[in-house]
C-alpha positions in Angstrom: 15.3 34.3 36.5 12.9 36.9 37.9 9.3 37.1 36.8 8.3 39.9 34.5 5.9 42.2 36.5 4.4 43.4 33.2 3.3 39.9 32.2 -0.4 39.6 31.8 -2.1 37.3 34.5 -3.6 35.1 31.9 -0.1 34.5 30.3 1.4 33.8 33.8 -1.3 31.2 34.5 -0.8 29.4 31.2 3.0 29.4 31.6 2.7 27.8 35.0 0.8 24.8 33.6 2.8 21.6 33.6 3.6 19.8 30.4 1.0 17.1 31.2 -1.7 19.7 31.9 -1.0 21.5 28.6 -1.1 18.2 26.7 -4.4 17.3 28.4 -5.9 20.7 27.3 -4.7 20.2 23.7 -6.3 16.7 23.7 -9.6 18.0 25.0 -9.6 21.0 22.6 -9.0 18.7 19.6 -11.8 16.4 20.7 -14.1 19.4 21.2 -13.3 20.7 17.7 -14.0 17.2 16.2 -17.3 17.0 18.0 -18.3 20.5 17.1 -17.5 19.9 13.5 -20.2 17.2 13.4 -22.7 20.1 13.9 -21.7 21.8 10.6 -24.1 20.7 7.9 -22.7 19.5 4.6 -22.8 22.2 1.9 -24.6 21.3 -1.3 -26.9 18.8 0.3 -30.6 19.8 0.0 -33.9 18.3 1.0 -35.2 15.4 -1.2 -38.4 16.4 -3.0 -41.6 14.5 -2.5 -40.8 13.2 1.0 -43.1 13.9 3.9 -40.2 13.6 6.3 -36.6 14.5 5.8 -33.6 12.6 7.4 -31.1 14.5 9.4 -28.7 16.2 6.9 -25.1 14.9 6.9 -22.3 17.0 8.3 -18.8 17.8 6.9 -17.2 15.1 9.1 -19.6 12.4 7.9 -16.8 10.2 6.5 -14.7 10.5 9.6 -11.4 8.8 9.8 -12.5 5.5 8.4 -11.0 6.1 4.9 -7.7 6.9 6.5 -7.9 3.6 8.6 -8.5 1.7 5.4 -5.5 3.4 3.8 -3.3 2.4 6.7 -4.4 -1.3 6.6 -4.0 -1.3 2.8 -0.4 0.0 3.0 0.3 -2.5 5.8 -0.8 -5.3 3.5 1.2 -3.9 0.6 4.3 -3.6 2.8 4.1 -7.3 3.4 4.0 -8.1 -0.3 6.4 -5.5 -1.9 10.1 -6.2 -1.1 11.0 -2.5 -1.1 8.2 -1.5 1.2 8.9 -4.6 3.4 12.4 -3.2 4.1 10.9 0.0 5.5 9.1 -1.9 8.2 12.5 -2.7 9.8 13.2 1.0 10.5 10.8 2.2 13.2 11.2 5.9 12.6 12.4 6.8 9.1 11.0 3.7 7.3 7.7 3.8 9.1 7.4 7.6 8.3 7.5 6.7 4.6 4.8 4.1 5.1 2.7 6.5 7.1 2.9 9.2 4.4 1.7 6.7 1.8 -1.1 5.4 4.0 -2.4 9.0 4.6 -2.2 9.8 0.8 -4.1 6.5 0.0 -6.6 7.3 2.7 -7.3 10.8 1.3 -7.8 9.3 -2.2 -10.2 6.8 -0.7 -12.0 9.7 1.0 -12.3 11.6 -2.4 -13.7 8.4 -4.0 -16.3 8.0 -1.3 -17.1 11.7 -1.4 -17.7 11.5 -5.2 -20.0 8.5 -4.5 -21.9 10.6 -2.0 -22.5 13.3 -4.6 -23.7 10.7 -7.2 -26.2 9.3 -4.6 -27.4 12.8 -3.7 -27.8 13.7 -7.4 -29.8 10.5 -8.0 -32.0 11.3 -5.1 -32.5 14.9 -6.0 -30.7 16.1 -2.9 -28.2 18.5 -4.5 -29.3 22.0 -3.6 -28.1 25.6 -3.3 -25.5 27.4 -5.3 -27.8 28.8 -7.9 -29.4 25.4 -8.7 -26.2 24.2 -10.3 -25.9 20.4 -9.7 -22.3 20.4 -10.8 -21.3 23.2 -8.5 -23.3 21.7 -5.6 -21.7 18.3 -6.1 -18.2 19.7 -6.3 -18.7 21.7 -3.1 -20.1 18.6 -1.3 -17.2 16.4 -2.4 -14.5 19.0 -1.4 -16.3 19.6 1.9 -16.2 15.9 2.8 -12.5 15.6 1.8 -11.7 18.7 3.8 -13.6 17.3 6.8 -11.5 14.1 6.9 -8.3 16.0 6.3 -9.2 18.3 9.2 -9.6 15.2 11.5 -6.3 13.9 10.3 -4.7 17.2 11.2 -6.3 17.2 14.6 -4.9 13.6 15.1 -1.4 14.8 14.3 -1.8 17.7 16.7 -2.7 15.2 19.5 0.3 13.0 18.6 2.7 15.9 18.9 1.2 18.0 21.6 -1.4 15.9 23.4 -2.0 12.7 25.2 -2.6 9.3 23.7 -2.7 8.4 20.0 -4.5 11.0 17.9 -6.4 8.8 15.6 -7.5 6.4 18.3 -8.7 9.3 20.5 -10.7 10.9 17.7 -12.2 7.5 16.7 -13.3 6.7 20.3 -14.5 10.2 21.2 -17.7 10.2 19.1 -18.7 6.8 20.6 -18.2 8.2 24.1 -20.4 11.2 23.2 -23.0 8.9 21.7 -23.0 6.9 24.9 -23.6 10.0 27.1 -26.2 11.5 24.7 -28.0 8.1 24.4 -28.1 7.8 28.2 -29.5 11.3 28.5 -32.2 10.6 25.9 -33.2 7.3 27.4 -33.3 8.8 30.9 -35.8 11.4 29.6 -38.0 8.6 28.4 -38.1 6.6 31.6 -41.6 6.4 33.0 -43.3 7.6 29.9 -45.9 5.4 28.1 -44.1 3.2 25.6 -40.8 4.6 26.8 -37.7 3.0 28.4 -38.0 1.0 31.5 -35.5 1.5 34.3 -34.4 -2.1 34.0 -33.7 -1.8 30.3 -31.7 1.4 30.9 -29.7 -0.2 33.7 -28.8 -3.1 31.4 -28.0 -0.8 28.5 -25.5 1.0 30.7 -24.2 -2.2 32.4 -23.2 -3.8 29.0 -20.7 -1.2 27.8 -19.4 -0.7 31.3 -18.8 -4.5 31.7 -17.0 -4.5 28.3 -14.9 -1.6 29.3 -14.0 -3.2 32.7 -13.1 -6.5 31.0 -10.9 -4.6 28.5 -9.1 -2.7 31.2 -8.5 -6.0 33.1 -7.2 -7.6 30.0 -4.9 -4.8 29.0 -3.6 -4.4 32.6 -3.0 -8.1 33.2 0.5 -9.5 33.6 0.7 -10.3 29.9 0.2 -6.7 28.6 1.3 -4.4 31.4 4.6 -2.6 31.5 5.7 -4.9 34.3 6.5 -8.6 34.0 7.8 -10.5 31.1 5.5 -12.1 28.6 5.8 -13.3 25.0 2.1 -13.3 24.0 -0.8 -11.0 24.1 -4.4 -12.1 24.9 -6.2 -9.5 22.7 -6.5 -10.9 19.2 -7.4 -7.9 17.0 -10.5 -6.4 15.5 -11.6 -9.5 13.5 -13.3 -11.3 16.5 -14.5 -7.9 17.9 -16.3 -6.8 14.8 -17.2 -10.3 13.8 -19.1 -10.6 17.1 -20.9 -7.3 16.4 -21.8 -8.3 12.8 -23.2 -11.7 14.0 -25.3 -10.0 16.7 -26.7 -7.6 14.2 -27.3 -10.3 11.6 -29.2 -12.3 14.2 -31.5 -9.4 14.8 -32.0 -8.9 11.0 -32.8 -12.6 10.6 -35.4 -12.4 13.3 -37.0 -9.3 11.7 -37.0 -11.0 8.2 -38.5 -14.3 9.4 -40.9 -12.5 11.8 -39.5 -14.6 14.7 -38.3 -13.7 18.1 -34.7 -13.2 19.0 -34.9 -16.4 21.0 -35.7 -18.2 17.8 -32.3 -17.2 16.4 -30.5 -18.4 19.5 -29.1 -21.7 18.0 -27.9 -19.7 15.0 -26.2 -17.1 17.2 -24.6 -19.7 19.5 -23.1 -21.6 16.5 -21.7 -18.4 15.1 -20.4 -17.4 18.5 -18.4 -20.6 18.6 -17.0 -19.7 15.2 -16.1 -16.3 16.4 -14.3 -17.8 19.4 -12.4 -20.1 17.2 -11.5 -17.1 15.0 -10.3 -15.3 18.1 -8.0 -18.2 19.0 -6.6 -18.4 15.5 -5.9 -14.6 15.4 -4.2 -14.9 18.8 -1.8 -17.5 17.4 -1.4 -15.7 14.1 -0.5 -12.3 15.6 2.0 -14.0 18.0 4.3 -16.0 15.7 5.9 -18.8 17.7 9.4 -18.5 16.1 9.7 -14.7 16.5 8.3 -14.9 20.0 10.8 -17.6 21.0 13.7 -15.7 19.5 12.7 -12.5 21.2 12.5 -14.3 24.5 16.0 -15.7 24.2 17.4 -12.3 23.2 15.6 -10.6 26.1 16.9 -13.1 28.6 20.4 -12.7 27.3 20.3 -8.9 27.2 18.6 -8.9 30.7 21.4 -10.9 32.3 20.0 -14.4 31.6 17.4 -14.4 34.4 15.7 -17.7 33.6 12.2 -18.4 34.7 11.1 -14.8 34.6 8.4 -15.1 32.0 4.8 -15.1 32.9 2.7 -15.6 29.8 1.9 -19.2 29.1 0.1 -19.7 25.7 -2.8 -21.8 27.2 -3.6 -19.1 29.7 -3.4 -16.5 26.9 -5.8 -18.5 24.7 -8.3 -19.0 27.6 -8.2 -15.2 28.3 -8.8 -14.4 24.6 -11.6 -16.9 24.4 -13.3 -15.6 27.5 -13.0 -12.0 26.3 -14.5 -12.6 22.9 -17.3 -14.7 24.3 -18.1 -11.9 26.8 -18.3 -9.3 24.0 -20.5 -11.5 21.9 -22.9 -12.3 24.8 -23.1 -8.6 25.6 -24.0 -7.8 22.0 -26.8 -10.4 22.1 -28.1 -8.9 25.3 -28.1 -5.5 23.7 -30.4 -6.9 21.0 -32.8 -8.4 23.5 -33.2 -5.2 25.5 -33.5 -3.3 22.2 -31.5 -0.3 23.5 -28.0 -0.5 22.1 -26.3 2.8 23.2 -23.0 2.0 21.4 -21.5 -1.1 19.8 -19.8 -3.3 22.4 -16.5 -3.1 20.5 -16.7 0.7 20.7 -16.9 0.3 24.5 -13.7 -1.8 24.4 -11.9 0.8 22.3 -13.0 3.7 24.7 -11.6 1.8 27.6 -8.3 1.1 25.8 -7.9 4.7 24.7 -8.8 6.0 28.2 -6.1 3.7 29.7 -3.5 5.0 27.2 -4.4 8.7 28.1 -4.1 7.9 31.8 -0.7 6.2 31.4 0.5 9.0 29.2 -0.6 11.5 31.8 1.3 9.7 34.6 4.4 9.4 32.4 4.4 13.1 31.5 3.9 14.1 35.1 7.0 12.0 36.1 9.2 13.0 33.2 8.0 15.9 31.0 10.9 15.6 28.5 10.3 12.3 26.8 11.7 11.4 23.4 10.8 8.6 21.1 13.5 6.0 20.6 11.5 3.7 18.3 8.1 2.4 17.4 6.6 -1.1 17.9 3.9 -2.5 15.7 3.7 -6.0 17.2 2.2 -6.0 20.8 3.9 -9.2 21.7 7.2 -7.2 21.6 6.1 -5.3 24.7 7.0 -8.0 27.2 10.6 -8.8 26.0 11.4 -5.1 25.7 10.2 -4.1 29.1 11.9 -7.1 30.7 15.3 -6.3 29.1 14.9 -2.5 29.7 14.1 -3.0 33.4 17.2 -5.2 33.8 19.3 -2.4 32.2 17.7 0.3 34.4 16.0 2.1 31.5 12.8 4.0 32.2 10.3 3.2 29.3 7.0 4.6 28.6 5.0 2.7 25.9 2.6 5.2 24.4 -0.7 3.9 23.0 0.1 0.3 24.0 -3.4 -0.4 25.1 -5.2 0.6 21.9 -2.6 -1.2 19.7 -2.8 -4.4 21.8 -6.6 -4.3 21.3 -6.3 -3.8 17.5 -3.1 -5.7 16.7 -2.4 -6.0 13.0 -5.5 -4.0 12.2 -4.2 -0.9 14.0 -1.1 0.2 12.0 -2.4 3.8 12.5 -1.7 3.3 16.3 2.1 2.6 16.7 3.4 1.9 20.1 5.9 4.7 20.7 8.8 3.7 22.9 9.6 6.8 24.9 12.4 7.5 27.3 14.2 10.4 28.9 16.6 12.1 26.5 19.7 10.8 28.4 18.5 7.2 27.8 17.6 7.5 24.1 20.8 6.0 22.7 20.7 3.1 25.1 17.0 2.4 24.2 17.7 2.5 20.5 20.6 0.0 21.0 18.3 -2.2 23.0 15.6 -2.2 20.3 18.2 -3.2 17.7 19.6 -5.9 20.0 16.2 -7.4 20.4 15.7 -7.4 16.6 12.8 -5.0 16.9 14.5 -2.4 14.8 17.5 -2.0 12.4 19.9 0.9 13.1 18.2 4.1 11.7 21.5 5.0 9.9 21.0 2.0 7.6 17.6 3.2 6.6 18.7 6.5 5.1 
């Protein structure tokens, strides 16, 4: 087909972009919109009377996506308890779409509840302002603005899911932390050398800690037990419980030191005891999120479907547990070091999430460069299913791309908002769906109608 000579140069340039490039631009635009939205002040919020200083006013995106995350986890728990909802978990596309819709609705109701709580707090503190002095109108505008802000972020996440790279919610959750890391470094750099400012050593350590956490996360997610190559039946990352428990314990140690007017070194025995508890919790979660019976059954089916190649697995449980233990201990030690230098740029768990999301975007980019027309054959919500699936798919000559596998492996059960999309070229969709059903990872979609 000949080119249209009357076509505008700008249109020609856009049309020559590859699918991967367009998706990258959509992702960057959505992230930019989410960050710029944080600069829009919250309508209806006024200055508190009688204060010599005023805190920074909240913005319309103050609630973020946290209520939606809570909604997803709530629906995930309900789907384990309610027989009707439990059946939907077996159908990766239609059934999961119903659960996703209910999770988003629940998340928006939680957002509205929290927004109304904000208005009550603002009214109690005398911070409702504008709109003719009407407290009712100001409170209503504030609540609607907060609800609209979270709904806007949810819309941006769906745009990334359909037109961008990576998982939309994971990208928009990680982006503000990355911005905070860059902005915090810039502020700290400006204070280096000033009296009472940041020392070069403290700034170097503050940068080294999240970088080390990110590198450890990349190594963990790219190891033989989580990569798209190799056959494994277990995953070393054990969910957000040990990650956030480590952060909570670190912050509690600092609070305890402040209350008791002691040094952080004085809380070291307390911290070490709790760090051992966190490590034990990490091991328990690793076992809990990798059920032995289901893993063994998946291994047998994968070996059978892959031609019975015995001895091809590479994920021994002791090695997985050691890896999980080392990872959690590293995060906890990094959090303690952040307290000692008193310059925590971002939580160490946030650094891990940034690394996982970045890895997913990179893998998505490479997959789209190699095969622009990818279709989704199914969804995985248990990271231990990655190994058996990729083993059997490779034996059958199927080209799989597992979208958002890194972020979901990090979050495990507590990341139902980050499904692992099993994507293949259109010509291989039917074979991939048959393989998922054969492995027991999905029921035929026709049965879920």
